[in-house]
Structures are given as structure tokens and as C-alpha cells.
TORPA-4810 file (N, C-alpha, C, O; in nm, 3 decimals):
<nodes>
NODE_1_1.304_0.734_1.532_1.358_0.725_1.420_1.251_0.625_1.340_1.167_0.563_1.404_M
NODE_2_1.259_0.618_1.237_1.215_0.555_1.164_1.230_0.386_1.114_1.311_0.391_1.021_T
NODE_3_1.184_0.232_1.134_1.215_0.162_1.105_1.260_0.169_0.955_1.227_0.253_0.871_K
NODE_4_1.351_0.052_0.941_1.414_0.029_0.804_1.321_-0.083_0.761_1.296_-0.166_0.849_K
NODE_5_1.249_-0.104_0.609_1.217_-0.209_0.568_1.271_-0.247_0.447_1.319_-0.160_0.374_Y
NODE_6_1.270_-0.378_0.409_1.284_-0.427_0.300_1.204_-0.497_0.230_1.094_-0.525_0.279_Y
NODE_7_1.246_-0.554_0.069_1.133_-0.552_-0.021_1.225_-0.750_-0.052_1.333_-0.762_-0.110_E
NODE_8_1.186_-0.807_-0.026_1.215_-0.936_-0.052_1.127_-1.040_-0.132_1.021_-1.094_-0.101_V
NODE_9_1.210_-1.051_-0.253_1.139_-1.085_-0.393_1.137_-1.237_-0.405_1.251_-1.277_-0.427_V
NODE_10_1.062_-1.320_-0.400_1.067_-1.465_-0.360_1.011_-1.507_-0.486_0.938_-1.422_-0.538_L
NODE_11_1.028_-1.630_-0.559_1.008_-1.714_-0.634_0.951_-1.837_-0.622_1.033_-1.924_-0.593_E
NODE_12_0.831_-1.877_-0.634_0.764_-2.034_-0.573_0.581_-1.965_-0.556_0.531_-1.855_-0.582_G
NODE_13_0.528_-2.087_-0.504_0.413_-2.078_-0.476_0.368_-2.004_-0.336_0.398_-2.040_-0.222_S
NODE_14_0.289_-1.892_-0.376_0.243_-1.776_-0.284_0.173_-1.881_-0.151_0.208_-1.831_-0.044_F
NODE_15_0.126_-1.952_-0.138_0.076_-2.063_0.013_0.199_-2.104_0.061_0.241_-2.068_0.170_D
NODE_16_0.261_-2.179_-0.015_0.422_-2.187_0.056_0.493_-2.094_0.081_0.544_-2.098_0.193_L
NODE_17_0.520_-1.998_0.010_0.615_-1.907_0.021_0.514_-1.794_0.175_0.593_-1.737_0.250_I
NODE_18_0.443_-1.783_0.191_0.344_-1.720_0.304_0.343_-1.834_0.433_0.337_-1.799_0.551_K
NODE_19_0.347_-1.925_0.403_0.356_-2.039_0.502_0.481_-2.034_0.573_0.484_-2.021_0.696_G
NODE_20_0.590_-2.043_0.500_0.700_-2.054_0.549_0.724_-1.935_0.606_0.729_-1.954_0.728_F
NODE_21_0.750_-1.762_0.566_0.751_-1.694_0.607_0.692_-1.644_0.720_0.752_-1.562_0.791_V
NODE_22_0.548_-1.694_0.754_0.484_-1.657_0.885_0.505_-1.787_0.956_0.469_-1.772_1.073_L
NODE_23_0.551_-1.916_0.933_0.561_-1.991_1.017_0.728_-1.987_1.080_0.777_-2.039_1.180_G
NODE_24_0.780_-1.910_0.985_0.946_-1.876_1.027_0.942_-1.775_1.178_1.006_-1.787_1.282_F
NODE_25_0.856_-1.692_1.142_0.853_-1.575_1.228_0.765_-1.617_1.353_0.787_-1.567_1.464_I
NODE_26_0.677_-1.697_1.336_0.619_-1.718_1.476_0.717_-1.824_1.509_0.740_-1.807_1.629_E
NODE_27_0.784_-1.922_1.468_0.873_-2.005_1.524_0.954_-1.994_1.607_0.974_-2.061_1.708_G
NODE_28_1.029_-1.867_1.546_1.137_-1.818_1.624_1.105_-1.700_1.714_1.188_-1.625_1.767_R
NODE_29_0.988_-1.695_1.724_0.905_-1.564_1.833_0.962_-1.464_1.809_1.012_-1.401_1.902_G
NODE_30_0.973_-1.407_1.645_1.054_-1.274_1.627_0.921_-1.183_1.623_0.825_-1.216_1.553_I
NODE_31_0.921_-1.080_1.693_0.841_-0.977_1.691_0.855_-0.904_1.568_0.901_-0.790_1.570_Q
NODE_32_0.825_-0.951_1.475_0.870_-0.879_1.322_0.739_-0.863_1.270_0.650_-0.852_1.354_G
NODE_33_0.709_-0.860_1.154_0.578_-0.854_1.049_0.599_-0.879_0.913_0.681_-0.795_0.876_E
NODE_34_0.572_-0.939_0.835_0.529_-0.969_0.737_0.440_-0.944_0.597_0.357_-1.024_0.554_A
NODE_35_0.479_-0.800_0.528_0.372_-0.782_0.448_0.379_-0.782_0.327_0.454_-0.705_0.267_I
NODE_36_0.278_-0.897_0.252_0.243_-0.936_0.141_0.215_-0.853_0.060_0.097_-0.817_0.048_F
NODE_37_0.316_-0.800_-0.019_0.262_-0.654_-0.126_0.106_-0.738_-0.201_0.018_-0.657_-0.231_E
NODE_38_0.082_-0.845_-0.222_-0.019_-0.863_-0.321_-0.153_-0.877_-0.251_-0.263_-0.887_-0.304_A
NODE_39_-0.115_-0.875_-0.079_-0.252_-0.779_-0.053_-0.234_-0.668_0.009_-0.294_-0.643_0.114_E
NODE_40_-0.148_-0.584_-0.047_-0.197_-0.412_0.014_-0.178_-0.344_-0.102_-0.110_-0.242_-0.097_H
NODE_41_-0.239_-0.394_-0.245_-0.255_-0.280_-0.356_-0.116_-0.235_-0.373_-0.092_-0.120_-0.410_H
NODE_42_-0.021_-0.322_-0.348_0.147_-0.244_-0.417_0.207_-0.291_-0.533_0.254_-0.403_-0.556_I
NODE_43_0.201_-0.192_-0.603_0.263_-0.206_-0.773_0.406_-0.276_-0.746_0.477_-0.248_-0.649_E
NODE_44_0.429_-0.346_-0.819_0.531_-0.446_-0.800_0.589_-0.520_-0.927_0.691_-0.588_-0.934_N
NODE_45_0.498_-0.488_-1.026_0.576_-0.520_-1.149_0.476_-0.447_-1.281_0.358_-0.411_-1.272_E
NODE_46_0.545_-0.442_-1.370_0.470_-0.345_-1.456_0.441_-0.429_-1.588_0.526_-0.507_-1.631_S
NODE_47_0.340_-0.415_-1.640_0.229_-0.508_-1.726_0.325_-0.583_-1.788_0.326_-0.705_-1.770_M
NODE_48_0.438_-0.509_-1.885_0.563_-0.564_-1.977_0.592_-0.680_-1.884_0.589_-0.794_-1.929_F
NODE_49_0.616_-0.658_-1.771_0.677_-0.765_-1.676_0.612_-0.910_-1.625_0.655_-1.020_-1.589_G
NODE_50_0.503_-0.852_-1.640_0.401_-0.962_-1.611_0.346_-1.045_-1.723_0.309_-1.160_-1.699_Q
NODE_51_0.336_-0.990_-1.857_0.350_-1.084_-1.981_0.464_-1.123_-1.986_0.445_-1.244_-1.997_L
NODE_52_0.578_-1.108_-1.987_0.720_-1.164_-2.018_0.720_-1.275_-1.904_0.781_-1.378_-1.934_L
NODE_53_0.665_-1.271_-1.785_0.662_-1.379_-1.682_0.614_-1.488_-1.726_0.668_-1.598_-1.718_R
NODE_54_0.463_-1.452_-1.795_0.365_-1.577_-1.814_0.414_-1.619_-1.927_0.408_-1.740_-1.949_F
NODE_55_0.475_-1.529_-2.029_0.535_-1.611_-2.178_0.633_-1.688_-2.143_0.641_-1.772_-2.233_M
NODE_56_0.737_-1.714_-2.043_0.869_-1.812_-2.013_0.825_-1.880_-1.927_0.914_-1.957_-1.892_V
NODE_57_0.696_-1.902_-1.847_0.666_-1.982_-1.792_0.740_-1.967_-1.634_0.744_-2.069_-1.565_K
NODE_58_0.770_-1.898_-1.605_0.860_-1.879_-1.472_0.754_-1.907_-1.348_0.632_-1.922_-1.359_K
NODE_59_0.828_-1.910_-1.231_0.695_-1.967_-1.113_0.661_-1.823_-1.055_0.714_-1.727_-1.111_G
NODE_60_0.593_-1.805_-0.968_0.498_-1.670_-0.949_0.609_-1.619_-0.854_0.682_-1.698_-0.794_N
NODE_61_0.617_-1.494_-0.842_0.691_-1.385_-0.810_0.613_-1.318_-0.715_0.513_-1.253_-0.744_R
NODE_62_0.676_-1.341_-0.551_0.589_-1.294_-0.444_0.691_-1.209_-0.343_0.789_-1.247_-0.279_I
NODE_63_0.630_-1.085_-0.356_0.716_-0.964_-0.306_0.665_-0.945_-0.149_0.543_-0.940_-0.133_N
NODE_64_0.713_-0.939_-0.082_0.748_-0.941_0.076_0.799_-0.830_0.180_0.915_-0.843_0.218_V
NODE_65_0.744_-0.749_0.218_0.795_-0.659_0.298_0.827_-0.684_0.438_0.724_-0.694_0.505_I
NODE_66_0.961_-0.702_0.523_1.008_-0.714_0.622_1.090_-0.619_0.641_1.160_-0.555_0.563_V
NODE_67_1.067_-0.614_0.833_1.168_-0.518_0.884_1.344_-0.546_0.909_1.391_-0.657_0.886_G
NODE_68_1.400_-0.473_0.940_1.526_-0.482_0.942_1.569_-0.582_1.026_1.522_-0.618_1.134_S
NODE_69_1.671_-0.627_0.960_1.722_-0.778_1.005_1.637_-0.902_1.026_1.689_-0.999_1.081_G
NODE_70_1.515_-0.906_0.988_1.420_-1.007_0.919_1.461_-1.075_0.817_1.466_-1.197_0.798_L
NODE_71_1.504_-0.946_0.724_1.512_-0.988_0.598_1.633_-1.095_0.592_1.633_-1.207_0.540_H
NODE_72_1.729_-1.030_0.657_1.870_-1.131_0.689_1.836_-1.284_0.734_1.884_-1.387_0.687_D
NODE_73_1.753_-1.273_0.823_1.730_-1.411_0.888_1.628_-1.493_0.787_1.619_-1.613_0.811_L
NODE_74_1.565_-1.450_0.695_1.479_-1.485_0.637_1.594_-1.576_0.514_1.622_-1.695_0.503_L
NODE_75_1.627_-1.483_0.456_1.736_-1.521_0.382_1.808_-1.652_0.391_1.826_-1.738_0.306_C
NODE_76_1.845_-1.644_0.513_1.930_-1.693_0.562_1.851_-1.858_0.589_1.910_-1.963_0.563_E
NODE_77_1.739_-1.852_0.634_1.684_-2.001_0.705_1.639_-2.060_0.528_1.651_-2.179_0.501_A
NODE_78_1.591_-1.964_0.425_1.541_-2.011_0.312_1.675_-2.095_0.236_1.650_-2.200_0.176_I
NODE_79_1.818_-2.043_0.242_1.928_-2.123_0.191_1.944_-2.188_0.294_1.970_-2.299_0.249_E
NODE_80_1.947_-2.199_0.437_1.982_-2.341_0.524_1.881_-2.447_0.472_1.902_-2.563_0.435_K
NODE_81_1.793_-2.392_0.478_1.710_-2.537_0.465_1.662_-2.585_0.287_1.579_-2.646_0.220_R
NODE_82_1.764_-2.516_0.282_1.810_-2.617_0.112_1.663_-2.614_0.032_1.639_-2.705_-0.047_N
NODE_83_1.577_-2.518_0.051_1.426_-2.477_-0.014_1.455_-2.416_-0.164_1.362_-2.393_-0.241_L
NODE_84_1.586_-2.393_-0.197_1.578_-2.360_-0.333_1.511_-2.377_-0.451_1.484_-2.296_-0.540_Q
NODE_85_1.483_-2.520_-0.437_1.403_-2.616_-0.538_1.291_-2.536_-0.535_1.259_-2.489_-0.645_N
NODE_86_1.192_-2.497_-0.402_1.067_-2.468_-0.395_1.088_-2.322_-0.358_0.993_-2.268_-0.415_D
NODE_87_1.153_-2.233_-0.302_1.127_-2.088_-0.278_1.297_-1.998_-0.315_1.396_-2.003_-0.242_I
NODE_88_1.287_-1.941_-0.417_1.382_-1.869_-0.467_1.436_-1.735_-0.465_1.393_-1.642_-0.532_K
NODE_89_1.538_-1.730_-0.380_1.506_-1.575_-0.366_1.568_-1.508_-0.470_1.670_-1.551_-0.525_I
NODE_90_1.504_-1.390_-0.504_1.529_-1.317_-0.685_1.610_-1.211_-0.629_1.712_-1.172_-0.686_I
NODE_91_1.556_-1.146_-0.487_1.618_-1.021_-0.485_1.603_-0.972_-0.363_1.516_-1.028_-0.297_S
NODE_92_1.680_-0.856_-0.295_1.630_-0.799_-0.157_1.706_-0.641_-0.197_1.820_-0.617_-0.238_V
NODE_93_1.590_-0.548_-0.167_1.644_-0.426_-0.173_1.602_-0.343_-0.031_1.510_-0.391_0.034_R
NODE_94_1.655_-0.240_0.009_1.598_-0.159_0.135_1.507_-0.065_0.041_1.536_-0.034_-0.074_E
NODE_95_1.360_-0.015_0.130_1.297_0.048_0.086_1.294_0.203_0.152_1.230_0.230_0.253_I
NODE_96_1.357_0.277_0.092_1.338_0.413_0.119_1.209_0.481_0.141_1.208_0.566_0.230_T
NODE_97_1.086_0.455_0.067_0.990_0.552_0.080_0.910_0.469_0.031_0.952_0.369_-0.026_E
NODE_98_0.750_0.499_0.047_0.620_0.465_-0.008_0.567_0.600_-0.065_0.599_0.715_-0.036_A
NODE_99_0.457_0.542_-0.175_0.351_0.654_-0.174_0.260_0.632_-0.254_0.280_0.535_-0.328_C
NODE_100_0.172_0.684_-0.266_0.038_0.667_-0.327_-0.027_0.800_-0.372_-0.012_0.907_-0.312_F
NODE_101_-0.117_0.779_-0.507_-0.204_0.903_-0.532_-0.328_0.872_-0.468_-0.360_0.757_-0.435_E
NODE_102_-0.406_0.988_-0.449_-0.547_1.025_-0.414_-0.594_1.085_-0.441_-0.536_1.193_-0.451_F
NODE_103_-0.753_1.080_-0.480_-0.858_1.172_-0.492_-0.960_1.141_-0.420_-0.956_1.040_-0.350_S
NODE_104_-1.099_1.242_-0.425_-1.178_1.257_-0.340_-1.277_1.351_-0.389_-1.238_1.468_-0.400_Y
NODE_105_-1.414_1.321_-0.425_-1.512_1.424_-0.460_-1.607_1.387_-0.382_-1.643_1.269_-0.392_H
NODE_106_-1.668_1.465_-0.293_-1.798_1.403_-0.192_-1.921_1.537_-0.183_-1.930_1.645_-0.242_A
NODE_107_-1.988_1.485_-0.101_-2.098_1.584_-0.141_-2.211_1.585_-0.066_-2.324_1.622_-0.097_Y
NODE_108_-2.140_1.507_0.111_-2.154_1.567_0.249_-2.102_1.606_0.310_-1.993_1.548_0.306_S
NODE_109_-2.102_1.708_0.406_-2.044_1.815_0.495_-2.006_1.706_0.625_-1.938_1.750_0.717_R
NODE_110_-2.056_1.552_0.628_-1.980_1.466_0.748_-1.854_1.397_0.696_-1.749_1.369_0.755_K
NODE_111_-1.895_1.374_0.558_-1.795_1.245_0.480_-1.677_1.367_0.444_-1.563_1.321_0.450_L
NODE_112_-1.682_1.486_0.416_-1.573_1.596_0.393_-1.513_1.644_0.490_-1.401_1.694_0.477_G
NODE_113_-1.589_1.636_0.624_-1.515_1.685_0.713_-1.409_1.537_0.784_-1.318_1.535_0.866_H
NODE_114_-1.478_1.429_0.705_-1.367_1.328_0.778_-1.295_1.309_0.663_-1.205_1.228_0.685_E
NODE_115_-1.294_1.353_0.537_-1.144_1.323_0.446_-1.089_1.395_0.421_-1.007_1.366_0.334_L
NODE_116_-1.087_1.574_0.482_-1.022_1.663_0.490_-0.959_1.626_0.629_-0.844_1.660_0.657_K
NODE_117_-1.028_1.565_0.700_-0.926_1.512_0.836_-0.833_1.422_0.842_-0.729_1.428_0.907_T
NODE_118_-0.881_1.311_0.749_-0.785_1.186_0.699_-0.688_1.221_0.637_-0.583_1.165_0.669_L
NODE_119_-0.682_1.320_0.534_-0.562_1.361_0.448_-0.511_1.470_0.477_-0.409_1.506_0.418_F
NODE_120_-0.571_1.551_0.578_-0.506_1.714_0.606_-0.441_1.671_0.740_-0.365_1.758_0.782_G
NODE_121_-0.449_1.556_0.822_-0.395_1.532_0.962_-0.318_1.409_0.961_-0.354_1.310_1.025_S
NODE_122_-0.201_1.415_0.881_-0.156_1.333_0.845_-0.062_1.277_0.947_-0.004_1.373_0.997_L
NODE_123_-0.007_1.133_1.015_0.082_1.089_1.076_0.183_1.119_1.064_0.238_1.148_0.958_P
NODE_124_0.237_1.119_1.190_0.429_1.185_1.160_0.472_1.095_1.047_0.425_0.983_1.024_P
NODE_125_0.579_1.164_0.970_0.630_1.091_0.895_0.581_1.092_0.748_0.652_1.051_0.657_G
NODE_126_0.460_1.140_0.730_0.350_1.116_0.612_0.382_1.280_0.538_0.399_1.374_0.616_L
NODE_127_0.387_1.303_0.407_0.347_1.386_0.362_0.280_1.430_0.292_0.252_1.334_0.221_R
NODE_128_0.208_1.545_0.241_0.138_1.564_0.084_0.214_1.632_0.013_0.281_1.730_0.044_L
NODE_129_0.199_1.562_-0.113_0.277_1.619_-0.265_0.167_1.664_-0.352_0.051_1.635_-0.321_E
NODE_130_0.190_1.724_-0.444_0.116_1.775_-0.557_-0.015_1.778_-0.508_-0.096_1.701_-0.560_K
NODE_131_-0.045_1.842_-0.431_-0.184_1.846_-0.335_-0.273_1.947_-0.409_-0.220_2.049_-0.453_G
NODE_132_-0.374_1.930_-0.423_-0.442_2.050_-0.484_-0.585_2.011_-0.424_-0.658_1.913_-0.438_E
NODE_133_-0.595_2.142_-0.345_-0.759_2.131_-0.239_-0.721_2.092_-0.110_-0.600_2.078_-0.092_G
NODE_134_-0.796_2.070_-0.017_-0.978_2.074_-0.089_-1.026_2.217_-0.074_-1.021_2.314_0.001_P
NODE_135_-1.085_2.169_-0.208_-1.189_2.291_-0.247_-1.326_2.273_-0.219_-1.377_2.163_-0.240_N
NODE_136_-1.374_2.342_-0.187_-1.531_2.298_-0.099_-1.632_2.408_-0.137_-1.614_2.518_-0.085_E
NODE_137_-1.714_2.397_-0.205_-1.838_2.486_-0.248_-1.954_2.455_-0.178_-1.987_2.340_-0.148_R
NODE_138_-2.021_2.562_-0.149_-2.157_2.572_-0.048_-2.242_2.622_-0.178_-2.212_2.724_-0.241_V
NODE_139_-2.347_2.540_-0.209_-2.454_2.607_-0.352_-2.606_2.580_-0.254_-2.657_2.470_-0.234_I
NODE_140_-2.664_2.734_-0.195_-2.747_2.721_-0.129_-2.875_2.665_-0.218_-2.947_2.582_-0.163_P
NODE_141_-2.911_2.711_-0.369_-3.020_2.669_-0.439_-3.040_2.483_-0.455_-3.136_2.419_-0.497_E
NODE_142_-2.873_2.427_-0.389_-2.876_2.297_-0.398_-2.956_2.239_-0.304_-2.996_2.126_-0.332_G
NODE_143_-3.001_2.301_-0.163_-3.080_2.254_-0.079_-3.163_2.171_-0.086_-3.264_2.202_-0.148_K
NODE_144_-3.155_2.025_-0.024_-3.291_1.928_-0.049_-3.287_1.862_-0.180_-3.378_1.778_-0.180_G
NODE_145_-3.224_1.861_-0.294_-3.230_1.834_-0.387_-3.156_1.686_-0.339_-3.077_1.677_-0.245_V
NODE_146_-3.204_1.564_-0.436_-3.204_1.432_-0.402_-3.012_1.396_-0.441_-2.938_1.455_-0.519_E
NODE_147_-2.990_1.302_-0.371_-2.842_1.272_-0.376_-2.805_1.230_-0.541_-2.691_1.254_-0.580_A
NODE_148_-2.880_1.181_-0.612_-2.820_1.183_-0.743_-2.872_1.288_-0.856_-2.856_1.250_-0.972_Y
NODE_149_-2.918_1.385_-0.841_-2.962_1.491_-0.905_-2.803_1.601_-0.961_-2.703_1.538_-0.926_A
NODE_150_-2.781_1.668_-0.997_-2.670_1.720_-1.063_-2.632_1.828_-0.994_-2.516_1.866_-1.008_P
NODE_151_-2.743_1.917_-0.886_-2.681_1.999_-0.819_-2.680_1.949_-0.701_-2.769_1.872_-0.666_L
NODE_152_-2.541_1.996_-0.590_-2.602_1.959_-0.435_-2.520_2.069_-0.383_-2.417_2.119_-0.427_H
NODE_153_-2.603_2.100_-0.259_-2.558_2.212_-0.174_-2.448_2.212_-0.091_-2.420_2.304_-0.014_E
NODE_154_-2.366_2.081_-0.110_-2.207_2.127_-0.072_-2.157_2.028_-0.139_-2.225_1.928_-0.161_Y
NODE_155_-2.007_2.042_-0.189_-1.923_1.967_-0.271_-1.756_1.971_-0.201_-1.698_2.076_-0.173_E
NODE_156_-1.713_1.861_-0.185_-1.541_1.913_-0.164_-1.498_1.827_-0.253_-1.558_1.730_-0.299_I
NODE_157_-1.366_1.876_-0.283_-1.292_1.786_-0.362_-1.183_1.830_-0.327_-1.176_1.942_-0.277_E
NODE_158_-1.042_1.728_-0.352_-0.909_1.703_-0.348_-0.810_1.622_-0.422_-0.860_1.550_-0.508_A
NODE_159_-0.714_1.618_-0.414_-0.610_1.551_-0.488_-0.484_1.555_-0.447_-0.446_1.668_-0.418_R
NODE_160_-0.409_1.474_-0.436_-0.252_1.440_-0.402_-0.167_1.309_-0.384_-0.210_1.195_-0.366_G
NODE_161_-0.067_1.343_-0.392_0.049_1.224_-0.353_0.095_1.212_-0.183_0.158_1.295_-0.117_E
NODE_162_0.043_1.083_-0.141_0.117_1.077_0.020_0.218_0.981_0.037_0.203_0.859_0.027_I
NODE_163_0.352_1.058_0.071_0.487_0.991_0.086_0.522_0.977_0.214_0.488_1.044_0.311_H
NODE_164_0.594_0.882_0.206_0.628_0.836_0.356_0.725_0.682_0.397_0.791_0.614_0.319_G
NODE_165_0.704_0.661_0.544_0.780_0.546_0.549_0.666_0.438_0.504_0.545_0.463_0.512_P
NODE_166_0.709_0.339_0.465_0.623_0.227_0.415_0.519_0.153_0.488_0.420_0.118_0.424_V
NODE_167_0.528_0.126_0.608_0.424_0.097_0.712_0.327_0.227_0.721_0.206_0.221_0.698_K
NODE_168_0.398_0.347_0.757_0.264_0.427_0.753_0.156_0.468_0.652_0.035_0.475_0.675_A
NODE_169_0.232_0.499_0.509_0.186_0.471_0.384_0.052_0.347_0.373_-0.056_0.379_0.322_V
NODE_170_0.075_0.212_0.426_0.035_0.141_0.408_-0.071_0.137_0.494_-0.173_0.083_0.451_I
NODE_171_-0.072_0.201_0.651_-0.163_0.216_0.725_-0.282_0.308_0.683_-0.400_0.274_0.683_N
NODE_172_-0.224_0.447_0.642_-0.300_0.523_0.585_-0.397_0.473_0.469_-0.517_0.499_0.464_L
NODE_173_-0.330_0.400_0.380_-0.403_0.360_0.267_-0.514_0.278_0.291_-0.625_0.301_0.243_Y
NODE_174_-0.478_0.142_0.392_-0.568_0.090_0.448_-0.694_0.167_0.502_-0.804_0.122_0.468_G
NODE_175_-0.690_0.268_0.574_-0.765_0.352_0.638_-0.877_0.412_0.519_-0.998_0.405_0.495_E
NODE_176_-0.770_0.467_0.468_-0.836_0.573_0.295_-0.958_0.460_0.228_-1.076_0.493_0.234_A
NODE_177_-0.924_0.352_0.178_-0.963_0.277_0.068_-1.124_0.188_0.163_-1.181_0.096_0.105_E
NODE_178_-1.156_0.218_0.252_-1.260_0.204_0.344_-1.339_0.320_0.335_-1.456_0.301_0.367_H
NODE_179_-1.304_0.453_0.296_-1.398_0.570_0.296_-1.479_0.569_0.140_-1.420_0.521_0.043_K
NODE_180_-1.574_0.608_0.129_-1.657_0.636_0.020_-1.609_0.752_-0.043_-1.578_0.843_0.034_D
NODE_181_-1.594_0.772_-0.169_-1.580_0.838_-0.257_-1.437_0.884_-0.248_-1.405_0.998_-0.279_M
NODE_182_-1.352_0.796_-0.205_-1.230_0.801_-0.244_-1.151_0.727_-0.369_-1.205_0.622_-0.403_V
NODE_183_-1.049_0.758_-0.432_-1.027_0.707_-0.551_-0.881_0.681_-0.510_-0.814_0.777_-0.471_K
NODE_184_-0.831_0.570_-0.517_-0.646_0.544_-0.466_-0.595_0.476_-0.565_-0.659_0.382_-0.613_L
NODE_185_-0.459_0.515_-0.619_-0.381_0.434_-0.702_-0.272_0.371_-0.632_-0.253_0.408_-0.516_G
NODE_186_-0.198_0.286_-0.680_-0.131_0.169_-0.609_0.020_0.213_-0.509_0.109_0.289_-0.548_S
NODE_187_0.019_0.193_-0.472_0.123_0.194_-0.331_0.250_0.145_-0.427_0.277_0.037_-0.481_I
NODE_188_0.325_0.295_-0.424_0.466_0.237_-0.541_0.560_0.245_-0.432_0.533_0.330_-0.347_K
NODE_189_0.682_0.163_-0.411_0.774_0.168_-0.348_0.935_0.214_-0.422_0.983_0.182_-0.531_L
NODE_190_0.987_0.300_-0.311_1.085_0.333_-0.380_1.257_0.298_-0.313_1.356_0.330_-0.379_A
</nodes>
């Protein structure tokens, strides 16, 4: 069974919120985690929303993803400690799934194999949608041509969207962002 996650939107200073959340988890000895969306390329606000927020000069909105049960304890702690002046709870919602777009275009067989494996053998719960490829081409005339030449002996390309549970999506994104020749869109929550 997949663990449920919630997105808690808080308003206040990022450092204060992060310190409070992590201190709360540690102090209570809770075996849970808090994922701060700003640290994981998660899309949490439209450009219009950002512009509007800057115009009306509200505090920073910090989106935190926490496991089931922890969101209730965290909100209760903020209300009990009377932190509403420093940290304000804006909203809480269950996350049903997360997704991100990816594409890659590589010229090395080794990297091609790594990328095919990464995006072709997905962890349990993750699925590929709108997938195209991988398309591989071998052009013998390109053998021995330098890396920046227009002709390569080997090419591989693919694109698609990865969907699934939020934690698994974030983990795969974190692994993919360290691979050469991979382009990633922001993680979107549903």
C-alpha cells in the first residue's frame, strides 16, 4: 500500500518554517519526513500567482509535503503554540499523485544504456505516459568523429511523463537530474 502524503501551505519566513517543522519532527521523535517543495523543483504556483503575491506584499508561501498523520500534528502544533502571527496555515490537501516531463538525447552507448534503464525499468508504482522512444540510431559513417561534430555513430532519444506516488516521483527526479543529456520539467502535484 502506498503511503498517503499531504501538501501543507504555510505563510511566513522559509527559515522559520523549516526550522519549526524539522524541530517539531525531531523533538517529537516522529519517524516522518518533510519535503520542502522549493528544494525539489516542485511547481507550486503559477507566474500570475507569484506576481499577485509580490504586488500585495504577503509573506512567503512555503509548501511542505508531509506523510499522513503528520500534517494533523503539525497544524495542531502551529495552532497550539499560537504561531499564527509568524506562521500561518493557508491550506492542507491530500496529494493523489505527482508527475514530471522528461526528454533525453544522448550520443554515447554507455549513457544511452543508463538512460534506457532509468526510464525503462521504473520502480513499483511509477508509470510512463505519453512516451516516445527510446529511438536508437547507429550510423557507421560517424565512427571516430569528434563529440561536437554534426554526425555521431550512436544516438538515442526519448521523451515522456512519469506519474505516480509523490515520494517515488521525487526520488526518480532526483536521480534523473544528475544524469547528463536529460531535460526535466518541474514536478506537478495532483
